[in-house]
N, C-alpha and C positions, 0 to 999 in steps of 0.2 A: 731482864728482857725476855718476854714470853713469846715464843713462836707458836701462834695459834694455828694448828693444823686443821682443827675442826673435822670436817669430813672431806677435806681435799685429798685424802687417800683413796677416795672413790670406792671404798669397800675392799681394797686390795692390801693385804698385810705387807707384801714386799714394798709397795709404794709408801706405806706408812713408815716402815723401817727406814727407808731411804730419806724420808722427810725428817725423821728424828736425827739421823746421822748428819744430814746437811745442816740442820738447825744448830747442832753442836759445832760443826766445822765453821759456821758463820759467827760463832761466839755467843749464841743465845744462852740464857741461864736455864730455861725450861722449854720443853715442848708440851703442847696441850691438845687434848682431844675433847670431844663432847659425848657425854653418856646419857642415853635415854632408855627408859623401859617403855617402848613404844605402845604396847598394848594397854598399859596402865595409864599412860600419859594422855592419849588422844581419845576423844569420844569415838564411838563406833562410826558415826557419820563422817567425821573428819578422816578417820583411818581409811575408810572405804571410798572417799570421794576421788573422782578421776584426777590424775595428775600426769599430764603429758607435756611434751616440749623438750627443748634442747637440754635443759638441766635436770630432766627426770631420769631416775634409775629404776622406775617401775610404773605400771599402769595406774596405780592408785597412790595416794599420799602415804598410806601405811606401807605398801610394798616398796616405795621409794626409800622411806626411812629405814626399813629393815635391811635393804640392800647395802646401806651405808653403816650399819651398826656392827660394832665389834663386841665380842663376849669376853669372858674371863681368860680364855686361852690367848687371844690376841693381846689383851691388855697386859697380861703378865709377860708375854714375850717382848712387848715394846718397852715395858718398865725395865726389863733386863738390858735391852739395847741402850736405853737412856743411861742406866748405871754404868754400862761399859764405856760409853763415850763421855761420861762425866757431867751430865746435866740432869735436872729434875724432870720428872714425868708427872704431869697433873692433868686434870680434866674438869670440865664443867658438868655439874649434876643438874638435870632438869626435873627431877622428881625424887620422892622419898627413897624408892628402891635403888636409884642410882647413887644417892648419898651412901647408902649401906654398901653398895658394890665397891665404891671407891675407898671407903674406910677399910673394908676387908682387904682391899688390894694393898693398902699401906701407903697411899699417896701422901706427899708432904704438905699439900694444900688442896683446897677445893675452890673452884670458881663458880659463882652464881651469875647467870645471865641477866641482862637488863630486864627481860620479860618477867623475871621473878623478884624484882625489887619490891613489889607490893605483895608478894606471896610470903607474908610474915610467918605462917606456920612452917613453911619449908626452910626459911632462913633460920628460924629458931632450932629446927631439927638438925640442920647442918652445923650450927654453932655448937650444939651440945656434943658434937663428935670430938671437940677438943683440939682440932688441928686448924691452922690458919685458913681464913676465908678471904676471898677476893670477890668483890661485887662490882659489876658494871652498872652505870646509872643512865643509860640511854632512855629516851622517851619518858623522862621524869621531871618533876619540879623539886625544889629544895625541901618541901614538906615530905615528899615521898622518900627522899634520901635520908632525912633526919629520922623518920619513922623506922626505916630499916636499920640504921646505925643504932638507934636507941634500943631496938629489939635485940641486936646481936651483942653489943659491948658488955652488958651485965653478965653475959654467959661466956663470951669469948673475946678477950682483949686483942687477939692477933687478927686484925682486920685491915684490909686495904680497900680503899674506895676509888674507883677509876672514873674520871670524866669520860663520857662517851656520848656520841650522837648516833642514833639508830637509823642512819641513812647509808645506803650501800651502793656506790661509794658516797662518802661525805665530801661536799664541796667546801673550799676554804672558809667561806662566809658562814658556814653552819657548824664549825668546829667548837666555837665558844671556849677557847683555851683559858680565858680569864676565869672560868669557873674553878680552875685549879687553885687560884688565889682564894676564892671563896671557901673552898673545902679546907684549905690550910688554916684559914682564919676561924671558921666556924666548927670544924671537926678536928680539934687539936690532938685527939687521942687515937687517930687512925693514920696509916700510911696512905698518902695520896698518890694516884697514878693516872695514866692515860691509856685508854683502849681506842686505837685509831682505825677507822675504816676509810681513811683518805688514801689517795694514790701516791703521796709523797713520803719522803723520809725526813725532810727538814722540819716538818711539823713536830716530830718527836723531840728534836733538839730544843725547840721552843718550849715544849711541855716540860722537859727536864729542867730548863733554866727557870721555869716558873715554880718548880718544886715537885714535879712528878718523879717518883722514885720506883714506880713499876710502869713499864711500857709494854703494851701488848699489841702485836700486829699479826694479821693473818698471813699465812705462809704456804707457798705452793712450789712445785717444781716447774709449773708451766701455766702462766696466766691465761693462755688461750684454751685450756681444757674446758669441757662442758661441766657445769656445776654452778651453783649460786654464789660461791665465795671466791672462785679462782680469779675473777677479773679485777678484784680490788686487793689481792694478796701480793706479798713480796716474793720474788724469786730469790734463790740463794745469793747471787751477787749483791742484790739490793739489801738483803738482811745483813750481810757481812759489812756493807758500807754503813748501814744504820748503827750497828754495834760499834764500829770504829768511830763513827761520828759522835755517838753518845760519850765515848771515852774522851774524845777531843773536847766536847762540851764541858765535861767535868773538869778537865784541865783548864779550859778557858774561864770557867767560873771562879777558880782559884779560892783565895781566902777572903772572908768578909771583912777582915781587918785592913783598913787603909793605912799603908805605910810606904816609906820610900825604899825602893830597891837600890842597893849600893851601885848596881850596874847602870842606874839612871844618871849618875853624877856627871859623866862626860857631857851628856845632852843638856843637863841642867846648867853646866858651866857655859856652854855655848849660847843657849837661848835665854838664860837668866840675866838678871840685872843687879847692879850694885850702886852704892852712893859714892860719887867722886867730886872733887873740887871743880867748880865751874871756871875758875881762873886762879892765878897765884894768890895765895892768901897768907897774910903775915901772922906770926905768933901773937896770941892774945885776941885775935879777931873773933867777934861774936857772930856765929853762923846764922844767916837767914836763909829762907828758901831759895833766894836768888843766887846764893853761893854754892848751891848743890845741884848736880846733874845726876840723872839716872841713866847708866850706860851698861852695856855688856863688855866683858863676860861676867857671869854671875859668881865670881869667886871672892866677893868681899861682903861688906855690910848690906843686907837685903833692904829693899825699899820700905818694907813695912816698919822699919825702925826709924824712919825719917822724923817722927815726932819726938824721938828721944835725943835727936841731934840738934834740931833747930833751937836757937837760944843759948847754946853752950859755946864756950870759948875754946880756941885752939891752944894746946900746950906747945905746939911746934909749928913752924911755917909749912905750907903745903904748895907744891907745884900744881899747875893746871892738870886736871884729870888724875891727880893722886887719890888713892883710896882714903876715904874718911872712915876711920874706925873708932869705936868707943873709947879705946885706950889712949887716944890722942886728945881727948877732950877733958876740960876741967869741969 
């Protein structure tokens, strides 16, 4: 369970630390940020374009992004907090420099965003770092996914592929959770997961039951805060319920082996059926179907053995509704 903090810390280290601590308290396995080398990542025109509105943290898009970006001091502090509270600390890398930054930091895994699924040079560069990779697959088709997987796996076998829809928030009809089945069938050498931008937590239970073993959800302290991600993020109580629900789902999935639980026997006796004599029958009588009734309780010869009884003779006389058992037959 990855708690995707992203930039919901709003550029404040204290808020980021609280998010890491709350993610751990809710039972998440990891807290995740997003790392960008903004000057290298964006064209000058995009960096300088006006960016105003409720979700803006600066007058231009570049200023907005810089206001939300943490450096090495903040990352090392948050990695220490994560270690203190017992969860992993990871991040998405949006460019080559950010891959180097995270490798030098010593993160246990690197995430690659949906927008970089076709950025094969960056995926290969990250794969060569030799640590596990997680890739999201929003805004892609299966050809895009296979191309990315085929580029990574020969270099790095530790790969998770997450079904994702790049709509914020994602409506139920757009989730396409059945893709998880497709990934499990067609990508047998990867771990399959789900990165959800929906507003619910139940969707993640369905994803887990379909085979997703990495779940990623955006995380915030307050959905009402300004910023592009807060409104579809989970607050701490919801994240805690999601983690608890995933544990329940694992329990509910149980074993793939179909077998009887001995505790089911009382119910089976009451609801099950057995074979009994339809009327008093004399010794030596050859049994026909008209001589046999199927009645409860289910504590005798089960009805599926009827064809082994019809046509055989009785070694002893039977009263009406007496059990017909194989040891009584010639």
